[in-house]
Every structure is written in structure tokens, then in C-alpha cells.
FILUMKOL-404941 format. One record per residue (C-alpha): residue number from 1; x, y, z. Coordinates in steps of 0.001 Angstrom, whole numbers, plus 524288, in hexadecimal, padded with zeros to 5 digits. Example, Ala and Ser with C-alpha at 12.3 -4.5 7.8 and 13.67 -1.06 7.14 Angstrom:
<nodes>
<node><k>1</k><u>8300C</u><v>7EE6C</v><w>81E78</w></node>
<node><k>2</k><u>83566</u><v>7FBDC</v><w>81BE4</w></node>
</nodes>
This chain:
<nodes>
<node><k>1</k><u>853F9</u><v>81E00</v><w>7E46B</w></node>
<node><k>2</k><u>85ED2</u><v>813DE</v><w>7E3D2</w></node>
<node><k>3</k><u>85E2D</u><v>80B2C</v><w>7EFF5</w></node>
<node><k>4</k><u>86A98</u><v>8077D</v><w>7F741</w></node>
<node><k>5</k><u>86F96</u><v>7F967</v><w>7F6DA</w></node>
<node><k>6</k><u>86C16</u><v>7F731</v><w>8051E</w></node>
<node><k>7</k><u>8639D</u><v>7FD0A</v><w>80FCE</w></node>
<node><k>8</k><u>866E9</u><v>7F841</v><w>81D59</w></node>
<node><k>9</k><u>8682E</u><v>7E98D</v><w>81CA4</w></node>
<node><k>10</k><u>86017</u><v>7E8F8</v><w>81031</w></node>
<node><k>11</k><u>86637</u><v>7E6E7</v><w>802D7</w></node>
<node><k>12</k><u>85DC0</u><v>7ED53</v><w>7F87C</w></node>
<node><k>13</k><u>85AB1</u><v>7E5B0</v><w>7EC20</w></node>
<node><k>14</k><u>850D9</u><v>7EC12</v><w>7E306</w></node>
<node><k>15</k><u>84591</u><v>7F596</v><w>7E2DD</w></node>
<node><k>16</k><u>837D7</u><v>7F07D</v><w>7E55B</w></node>
<node><k>17</k><u>8308C</u><v>7FD52</v><w>7E40B</w></node>
<node><k>18</k><u>82FF7</u><v>80B75</v><w>7E813</w></node>
<node><k>19</k><u>82613</u><v>81568</v><w>7EC94</w></node>
<node><k>20</k><u>8252D</u><v>82352</v><w>7F137</w></node>
<node><k>21</k><u>82C49</u><v>820EC</v><w>7FDEC</w></node>
<node><k>22</k><u>834C8</u><v>814D9</v><w>7FC64</w></node>
<node><k>23</k><u>83C8F</u><v>80BD7</v><w>7F3B1</w></node>
<node><k>24</k><u>839D8</u><v>7FD58</v><w>7F604</w></node>
<node><k>25</k><u>84508</u><v>7F3E8</v><w>7F3BE</w></node>
<node><k>26</k><u>8474E</u><v>7E566</v><w>7F498</w></node>
<node><k>27</k><u>85214</u><v>7E2E3</v><w>7FE69</w></node>
<node><k>28</k><u>858FE</u><v>7D7F4</v><w>8058D</w></node>
<node><k>29</k><u>85A31</u><v>7D7D9</v><w>8144B</w></node>
<node><k>30</k><u>8688C</u><v>7D414</v><w>81596</w></node>
<node><k>31</k><u>86631</u><v>7CEC3</v><w>82345</w></node>
<node><k>32</k><u>85C1A</u><v>7C4BE</v><w>81EB7</w></node>
<node><k>33</k><u>85E09</u><v>7C47B</v><w>80FCC</w></node>
<node><k>34</k><u>84F6F</u><v>7C682</v><w>80E2B</w></node>
<node><k>35</k><u>849F8</u><v>7CF71</v><w>803BE</w></node>
<node><k>36</k><u>841F2</u><v>7DAE5</v><w>808BD</w></node>
<node><k>37</k><u>83BE8</u><v>7E776</v><w>803A5</w></node>
<node><k>38</k><u>842AC</u><v>7F40C</v><w>807CE</w></node>
<node><k>39</k><u>83C10</u><v>80158</v><w>806D6</w></node>
<node><k>40</k><u>8457E</u><v>80CA7</v><w>805B0</w></node>
<node><k>41</k><u>8402C</u><v>81A5B</v><w>807D0</w></node>
<node><k>42</k><u>8412D</u><v>82445</v><w>7FCDE</w></node>
<node><k>43</k><u>843DE</u><v>832D9</v><w>7FCF7</w></node>
<node><k>44</k><u>84943</u><v>83491</v><w>80AAC</w></node>
<node><k>45</k><u>83D28</u><v>82F16</v><w>81123</w></node>
<node><k>46</k><u>83D47</u><v>82B0E</v><w>81F6C</w></node>
<node><k>47</k><u>836D9</u><v>82081</v><w>82789</w></node>
<node><k>48</k><u>831CF</u><v>82168</v><w>8356B</w></node>
<node><k>49</k><u>82E02</u><v>81488</v><w>83B8F</w></node>
<node><k>50</k><u>82078</u><v>8146E</v><w>841E0</w></node>
<node><k>51</k><u>81FDF</u><v>81578</v><w>8509D</w></node>
<node><k>52</k><u>81808</u><v>808EC</v><w>85104</w></node>
<node><k>53</k><u>819D6</u><v>7FE54</v><w>846ED</w></node>
<node><k>54</k><u>80CDB</u><v>7F802</v><w>8432E</w></node>
<node><k>55</k><u>80B32</u><v>7E970</v><w>84470</w></node>
<node><k>56</k><u>80EF7</u><v>7E29D</v><w>837E2</w></node>
<node><k>57</k><u>80379</u><v>7DE3E</v><w>82F8F</w></node>
<node><k>58</k><u>8048D</u><v>7D297</v><w>82633</w></node>
<node><k>59</k><u>7FEDB</u><v>7DAEF</v><w>81B4A</w></node>
<node><k>60</k><u>80A34</u><v>7E493</v><w>81BF7</w></node>
<node><k>61</k><u>81794</u><v>7E307</v><w>815FE</w></node>
<node><k>62</k><u>82112</u><v>7DF6C</v><w>820E3</w></node>
<node><k>63</k><u>82B62</u><v>7E9B2</v><w>823EC</w></node>
<node><k>64</k><u>83869</u><v>7E48E</v><w>828D2</w></node>
<node><k>65</k><u>841EF</u><v>7EF98</v><w>82B1A</w></node>
<node><k>66</k><u>8442F</u><v>7FE34</v><w>82980</w></node>
<node><k>67</k><u>84EE7</u><v>80814</v><w>82B45</w></node>
<node><k>68</k><u>85585</u><v>8141E</v><w>8259B</w></node>
<node><k>69</k><u>86158</u><v>81459</v><w>81CBF</w></node>
<node><k>70</k><u>86A05</u><v>82063</v><w>81EFF</w></node>
<node><k>71</k><u>86ADF</u><v>82302</v><w>81068</w></node>
<node><k>72</k><u>85E50</u><v>81DAE</v><w>80AAC</w></node>
<node><k>73</k><u>8546F</u><v>8200F</v><w>81578</w></node>
<node><k>74</k><u>84A13</u><v>81746</v><w>81BAD</w></node>
<node><k>75</k><u>8472F</u><v>8098A</v><w>8170A</w></node>
<node><k>76</k><u>83DE9</u><v>7FE8E</v><w>81A94</w></node>
<node><k>77</k><u>83E48</u><v>7EFFA</v><w>8181B</w></node>
<node><k>78</k><u>83290</u><v>7E731</v><w>81566</w></node>
<node><k>79</k><u>82FF1</u><v>7D928</v><w>811DD</w></node>
<node><k>80</k><u>83146</u><v>7D70F</v><w>80349</w></node>
<node><k>81</k><u>82423</u><v>7D377</v><w>7FD81</w></node>
<node><k>82</k><u>82251</u><v>7CD3C</v><w>7F045</w></node>
<node><k>83</k><u>8161D</u><v>7CE6A</v><w>7E82E</w></node>
<node><k>84</k><u>80F08</u><v>7D955</v><w>7E123</w></node>
<node><k>85</k><u>808B1</u><v>7E567</v><w>7E686</w></node>
<node><k>86</k><u>7FA19</u><v>7E73F</v><w>7E489</w></node>
<node><k>87</k><u>7FCD9</u><v>7F0D3</v><w>7D984</w></node>
<node><k>88</k><u>8062C</u><v>7E779</v><w>7D2B7</w></node>
<node><k>89</k><u>7FCDF</u><v>7DC0F</v><w>7D447</w></node>
<node><k>90</k><u>7F114</u><v>7E311</v><w>7CE90</w></node>
<node><k>91</k><u>7F8CF</u><v>7E94C</v><w>7C390</w></node>
<node><k>92</k><u>7FF10</u><v>7DC6A</v><w>7BF8C</w></node>
<node><k>93</k><u>7F408</u><v>7D2BA</v><w>7C1F1</w></node>
<node><k>94</k><u>7E7AA</u><v>7DAD2</v><w>7C284</w></node>
<node><k>95</k><u>7DDC3</u><v>7DCB3</v><w>7CD8E</w></node>
<node><k>96</k><u>7DDC2</u><v>7D30F</v><w>7D8BB</w></node>
<node><k>97</k><u>7D3EC</u><v>7C7F6</v><w>7D859</w></node>
<node><k>98</k><u>7C9DB</u><v>7C7A8</v><w>7E357</w></node>
<node><k>99</k><u>7D12F</u><v>7BE6A</v><w>7ECA5</w></node>
<node><k>100</k><u>7DE18</u><v>7C5A8</v><w>7EAEB</w></node>
<node><k>101</k><u>7D760</u><v>7D2D5</v><w>7EBE5</w></node>
<node><k>102</k><u>7D095</u><v>7CF0C</v><w>7F888</w></node>
<node><k>103</k><u>7DD7A</u><v>7CA18</v><w>7FE29</w></node>
<node><k>104</k><u>7E411</u><v>7D704</v><w>7FAE3</w></node>
<node><k>105</k><u>7D8E5</u><v>7DE9F</v><w>8010D</w></node>
<node><k>106</k><u>7D925</u><v>7D6DF</v><w>80DBF</w></node>
<node><k>107</k><u>7E7D5</u><v>7D757</v><w>80F76</w></node>
<node><k>108</k><u>7E9F6</u><v>7E574</v><w>80B84</w></node>
<node><k>109</k><u>7DEC4</u><v>7EA64</v><w>813DB</w></node>
<node><k>110</k><u>7E3EC</u><v>7E32B</v><w>81FCB</w></node>
<node><k>111</k><u>7F194</u><v>7E8AE</v><w>81D9A</w></node>
<node><k>112</k><u>7EC73</u><v>7F6A2</v><w>81CE0</w></node>
<node><k>113</k><u>7E345</u><v>7F4E5</v><w>82878</w></node>
<node><k>114</k><u>7EF16</u><v>7F048</v><w>8305C</w></node>
<node><k>115</k><u>7F5B3</u><v>7FD3D</v><w>82D5B</w></node>
<node><k>116</k><u>7E9CD</u><v>80476</v><w>8325C</w></node>
<node><k>117</k><u>7E972</u><v>7FC56</v><w>83ECC</w></node>
<node><k>118</k><u>7F794</u><v>80047</v><w>840E0</w></node>
<node><k>119</k><u>7F338</u><v>80E8D</v><w>83F16</w></node>
<node><k>120</k><u>7F9A7</u><v>81066</v><w>831CF</w></node>
<node><k>121</k><u>7F380</u><v>8152F</v><w>82525</w></node>
<node><k>122</k><u>7F9CA</u><v>81164</v><w>8185D</w></node>
<node><k>123</k><u>7F51E</u><v>81C5D</v><w>80F82</w></node>
<node><k>124</k><u>7FBBD</u><v>8173C</v><w>80327</w></node>
<node><k>125</k><u>7F634</u><v>809E4</v><w>7FFD3</w></node>
<node><k>126</k><u>7F836</u><v>806AF</v><w>7F17A</w></node>
<node><k>127</k><u>7FA0C</u><v>7FB67</v><w>7E82A</w></node>
<node><k>128</k><u>80873</u><v>7F9F5</v><w>7EB4E</w></node>
<node><k>129</k><u>80682</u><v>7F8FD</v><w>7FA0E</w></node>
<node><k>130</k><u>80173</u><v>7EB05</v><w>7F9E1</w></node>
<node><k>131</k><u>80954</u><v>7DF69</v><w>7F4F3</w></node>
<node><k>132</k><u>804F9</u><v>7D141</v><w>7F3C8</w></node>
<node><k>133</k><u>80F35</u><v>7C90C</v><w>7FACE</w></node>
<node><k>134</k><u>80B38</u><v>7BAED</v><w>7F89B</w></node>
<node><k>135</k><u>7FCE6</u><v>7BAA6</v><w>7FC8C</w></node>
<node><k>136</k><u>7FDAC</u><v>7C67C</v><w>8057A</w></node>
<node><k>137</k><u>7FC10</u><v>7D4DA</v><w>8023F</w></node>
<node><k>138</k><u>8059F</u><v>7DD76</v><w>809AA</w></node>
<node><k>139</k><u>80543</u><v>7EC18</v><w>80BFC</w></node>
<node><k>140</k><u>81297</u><v>7F142</v><w>807EC</w></node>
<node><k>141</k><u>81296</u><v>7FF5B</v><w>80C80</w></node>
<node><k>142</k><u>81083</u><v>801B1</v><w>81B02</w></node>
<node><k>143</k><u>80DC2</u><v>80FB5</v><w>81F3D</w></node>
<node><k>144</k><u>815C6</u><v>80F14</v><w>82BC6</w></node>
<node><k>145</k><u>821CF</u><v>80C0B</v><w>8237A</w></node>
<node><k>146</k><u>82088</u><v>81751</v><w>819EB</w></node>
<node><k>147</k><u>82C3C</u><v>81FD6</v><w>81777</w></node>
<node><k>148</k><u>82A5A</u><v>82E40</v><w>81A4F</w></node>
<node><k>149</k><u>82DC1</u><v>837F2</v><w>80F83</w></node>
<node><k>150</k><u>83876</u><v>84201</v><w>8119E</w></node>
<node><k>151</k><u>8348A</u><v>84F4C</v><w>81742</w></node>
<node><k>152</k><u>82DAF</u><v>8581E</v><w>80DAE</w></node>
<node><k>153</k><u>82789</u><v>84D4F</v><w>805A3</w></node>
<node><k>154</k><u>8196C</u><v>84991</v><w>807C8</w></node>
<node><k>155</k><u>81676</u><v>83B4E</v><w>80A70</w></node>
<node><k>156</k><u>80B71</u><v>837A5</v><w>8011B</w></node>
<node><k>157</k><u>8060C</u><v>829F9</v><w>8016B</w></node>
<node><k>158</k><u>7FB51</u><v>82413</v><w>7F941</w></node>
<node><k>159</k><u>7F9C5</u><v>81E60</v><w>7EBB0</w></node>
<node><k>160</k><u>7F04B</u><v>8264F</v><w>7E392</w></node>
<node><k>161</k><u>7E907</u><v>819B8</v><w>7E017</w></node>
<node><k>162</k><u>7E604</u><v>816A6</v><w>7EE57</w></node>
<node><k>163</k><u>7E686</u><v>823CB</v><w>7F534</w></node>
<node><k>164</k><u>7DA05</u><v>82664</v><w>7FCD5</w></node>
<node><k>165</k><u>7D179</u><v>83241</v><w>7F9E5</w></node>
<node><k>166</k><u>7D485</u><v>83846</v><w>80723</w></node>
<node><k>167</k><u>7E326</u><v>8372D</v><w>804A6</w></node>
<node><k>168</k><u>7E14B</u><v>83DEE</v><w>7F798</w></node>
<node><k>169</k><u>7DAE2</u><v>848EE</v><w>7FF4E</w></node>
<node><k>170</k><u>7E698</u><v>84A0A</v><w>80858</w></node>
<node><k>171</k><u>7E118</u><v>8427A</v><w>813EE</w></node>
<node><k>172</k><u>7EA58</u><v>8398A</v><w>81B57</w></node>
<node><k>173</k><u>7E845</u><v>82B1A</v><w>81884</w></node>
<node><k>174</k><u>7E162</u><v>8229D</v><w>8228C</w></node>
<node><k>175</k><u>7DC68</u><v>8149D</v><w>82301</w></node>
<node><k>176</k><u>7D114</u><v>817F4</v><w>819ED</w></node>
<node><k>177</k><u>7DAE8</u><v>81CF9</v><w>80FF6</w></node>
<node><k>178</k><u>7E1BA</u><v>80FD9</v><w>81040</w></node>
<node><k>179</k><u>7D4C1</u><v>808EF</v><w>80E24</w></node>
<node><k>180</k><u>7D226</u><v>8116D</v><w>80243</w></node>
<node><k>181</k><u>7DF83</u><v>80DDA</v><w>7FCCA</w></node>
<node><k>182</k><u>7DCB1</u><v>7FF7A</v><w>7FF17</w></node>
<node><k>183</k><u>7CFCD</u><v>8011F</v><w>7F7ED</w></node>
<node><k>184</k><u>7D76A</u><v>80669</v><w>7EC4C</w></node>
<node><k>185</k><u>7E099</u><v>7FAB7</v><w>7ECC3</w></node>
<node><k>186</k><u>7D569</u><v>7F101</v><w>7EDD7</w></node>
<node><k>187</k><u>7CEE1</u><v>7F782</v><w>7E227</w></node>
<node><k>188</k><u>7DB9C</u><v>7F6BF</v><w>7DA80</w></node>
<node><k>189</k><u>7DE0D</u><v>7E89B</v><w>7DE67</w></node>
<node><k>190</k><u>7D056</u><v>7E4C8</v><w>7D9FC</w></node>
<node><k>191</k><u>7CFB3</u><v>7EB88</v><w>7CCC0</w></node>
<node><k>192</k><u>7DD47</u><v>7F07A</v><w>7C944</w></node>
<node><k>193</k><u>7D94D</u><v>7FED2</v><w>7CA02</w></node>
<node><k>194</k><u>7D994</u><v>808E1</v><w>7D4D0</w></node>
<node><k>195</k><u>7CCA8</u><v>80F43</v><w>7D8B5</w></node>
<node><k>196</k><u>7CFD9</u><v>81C74</v><w>7D2D0</w></node>
<node><k>197</k><u>7D726</u><v>81E31</v><w>7C613</w></node>
<node><k>198</k><u>7DD57</u><v>82A25</v><w>7C012</w></node>
<node><k>199</k><u>7E800</u><v>82EAE</v><w>7B6F0</w></node>
<node><k>200</k><u>7EF3F</u><v>83582</v><w>7C1F0</w></node>
<node><k>201</k><u>7F007</u><v>8358A</v><w>7D0B4</w></node>
<node><k>202</k><u>7E7E5</u><v>841EE</v><w>7D0F4</w></node>
<node><k>203</k><u>7DD41</u><v>83BDE</v><w>7C896</w></node>
<node><k>204</k><u>7DCE0</u><v>82FAC</v><w>7D10E</w></node>
<node><k>205</k><u>7DBB3</u><v>83811</v><w>7DD40</w></node>
<node><k>206</k><u>7D09A</u><v>8402C</v><w>7D772</w></node>
<node><k>207</k><u>7C943</u><v>8340A</v><w>7D32F</w></node>
<node><k>208</k><u>7CAB4</u><v>82E2B</v><w>7E0CE</w></node>
<node><k>209</k><u>7C550</u><v>83A3F</v><w>7E769</w></node>
<node><k>210</k><u>7BA1C</u><v>83C64</v><w>7DDE6</w></node>
<node><k>211</k><u>7B576</u><v>82F42</v><w>7D8E2</w></node>
<node><k>212</k><u>7B2A1</u><v>821E8</v><w>7DEE9</w></node>
<node><k>213</k><u>7B9DD</u><v>8163A</v><w>7D98C</w></node>
<node><k>214</k><u>7B2F1</u><v>80D47</v><w>7D014</w></node>
<node><k>215</k><u>7AC9F</u><v>801FF</v><w>7D788</w></node>
<node><k>216</k><u>7B628</u><v>7F6E7</v><w>7D985</w></node>
<node><k>217</k><u>7AB34</u><v>7ED1D</v><w>7D727</w></node>
<node><k>218</k><u>7AB2A</u><v>7F175</v><w>7C8E2</w></node>
<node><k>219</k><u>7B9F0</u><v>7F0EC</v><w>7C7CA</w></node>
<node><k>220</k><u>7BBE4</u><v>7E3ED</v><w>7CED0</w></node>
<node><k>221</k><u>7AFB2</u><v>7DB70</v><w>7CD94</w></node>
<node><k>222</k><u>7B741</u><v>7CFAC</v><w>7D2C9</w></node>
<node><k>223</k><u>7B6C0</u><v>7D565</v><w>7E087</w></node>
<node><k>224</k><u>7AAFC</u><v>7D301</v><w>7E965</w></node>
<node><k>225</k><u>7A242</u><v>7DF03</v><w>7E97C</w></node>
<node><k>226</k><u>7A3D4</u><v>7E0C3</v><w>7F82E</w></node>
<node><k>227</k><u>7B282</u><v>7E220</v><w>7F6B0</w></node>
<node><k>228</k><u>7B1BB</u><v>7EB6B</v><w>7EB2C</w></node>
<node><k>229</k><u>7A87D</u><v>7F3DE</v><w>7F317</w></node>
<node><k>230</k><u>7B1A8</u><v>7F386</v><w>7FEC0</w></node>
<node><k>231</k><u>7BCFF</u><v>7F86B</v><w>7F66F</w></node>
<node><k>232</k><u>7B489</u><v>8038C</v><w>7F18D</w></node>
<node><k>233</k><u>7B189</u><v>806BB</v><w>7FFC6</w></node>
<node><k>234</k><u>7C022</u><v>80800</v><w>8026C</w></node>
<node><k>235</k><u>7C09B</u><v>811E6</v><w>7F758</w></node>
<node><k>236</k><u>7B6AF</u><v>81AE8</v><w>7FDBE</w></node>
<node><k>237</k><u>7BA25</u><v>82949</v><w>7FC89</w></node>
<node><k>238</k><u>7B74E</u><v>82BA7</v><w>80AF3</w></node>
<node><k>239</k><u>7C0DD</u><v>8248A</v><w>8140E</w></node>
<node><k>240</k><u>7B605</u><v>820FA</v><w>81DA8</w></node>
<node><k>241</k><u>7AF33</u><v>81959</v><w>812FA</w></node>
<node><k>242</k><u>7BA1F</u><v>80F46</v><w>8118F</w></node>
<node><k>243</k><u>7B86A</u><v>802AC</v><w>81912</w></node>
<node><k>244</k><u>7C3AE</u><v>7F8DC</v><w>819C0</w></node>
<node><k>245</k><u>7BA58</u><v>7EDFC</v><w>81DEB</w></node>
<node><k>246</k><u>7BA30</u><v>7E3C0</v><w>81330</w></node>
<node><k>247</k><u>7AD6F</u><v>7DDA7</v><w>80E98</w></node>
<node><k>248</k><u>7A8D8</u><v>7D403</v><w>818D6</w></node>
<node><k>249</k><u>7A492</u><v>7C9C0</v><w>80EFF</w></node>
<node><k>250</k><u>7B249</u><v>7C844</v><w>8096A</w></node>
<node><k>251</k><u>7BB78</u><v>7C9B4</v><w>81506</w></node>
<node><k>252</k><u>7BD50</u><v>7BB2D</v><w>81739</w></node>
</nodes>
């Protein structure tokens, strides 16, 4: 897809990334001359604003504007964040050290809990959803701002590396599904590997449904044992077995 030179009052500069539902571009707001990130829907998708906008949380990327272009469809504008995503950080520099790992855990968990308080479930948390902007981790994708696919195409969300067992079985995601996905990300951030490996998506899914993950304590001995055990709790096969309550001896 070749983007137009402008969308609304935004002059488009270059591509920042793309996914299944949108193209993300660096743009300039011609009314303020500030650089922003503009998400442009792909494949004739649509966007319906929520009836009630949730209160903004500091752990979420800040959205600034939205609209629909007659030719190119719906678009959304966000603050432009520098820094690497969790995936980029781990792949380039290795697993996070204990202080950085704990900071990521605290901030990401609070951002996701805020979604749940606002009665939203994410359902697609993955290594590209969190970016380190300065000293703060921000959640980039917000479920109430998702584009809707065109009629006749199924909306499928969820990275195979973080998809919960119940989602693999066709059950709709809930808060416990998000906690499982966070457990996968915490595991990855601590040791550089996801809990269940495989040569294909199908093999990863089978391994997740049949076998427990290797203990994180063996993969990341630099973490306190209470925290490694807590991550393994988030990876419980049964949703009711996942507790988002962090270890009491390390929460301060």
C-alpha cells in the first residue's frame, strides 16, 4: 500500500511499521509542526469509536486525533514515542537485568490492569506492544482503538508466542488470557526465550496445550525465586490458576 502525501492536516513522512490491520507512519501535524505517529487502516477496515472513552492511563500511548479519509479510510494519530520495543530490546541487548525487568513488570502490569478496570480486554499482548520511552514502558496498542476488518474477513488477534491456551481452543479472551500473555512476555524478557518453542505455529500451540514450560528459575537464575515462581503461576494452563498479585516481598 502506497500512502498518500497527506491525511487531514497531517503530512506523512516515512513508514514506522505495519501489522495485520494498519500501516504506521511518521507524520507532521501542520497546525503545530510536531511529529506524530499516524495509523492508517489497511484493506478497507473501519473504525467505530467506543461509546465511552476510558480515562487515559500514563502507561498507555496517548492518542491525539482520529478521522476517516474518503479515499484511504480511517486513521488515528498518537504521540510519537522513541525507544525500542520489548522484542527489539531483548533481541539486540539480551534479557533484561533484574532492576530493568522488575520495572517492566510493574509498569506493564499496571497498564493492562487499567484496561481491565475500564472493562476492556486486550487479547493480543506481544513483544511489539510495549515500547521503552525514556524510563517508562508504554502500551502501544489499545483495544478500544482497533480497526475492524471488512465484512467477510475474520478478526483474529493474538501472537502465537503469547496466545493463551483457552484462546487456542477457541474461547474468547478475558483478563486471565491477558495475564497469561504477560507471563509469556515476562519469561521472554528474563531469559530471551518464550515459554513454548516450536518450528511452526502449530507445533508451538501443541506444546503449549500439552506440556508445561521449563521453570523460569532455571532459565533466569538472576531473578528472585519468588518472582520466577509468580511468572510460572501466570502460565498456568487453567485461567483460574493465574494470579496477577506480585510477590509481596518485592513490591516495594
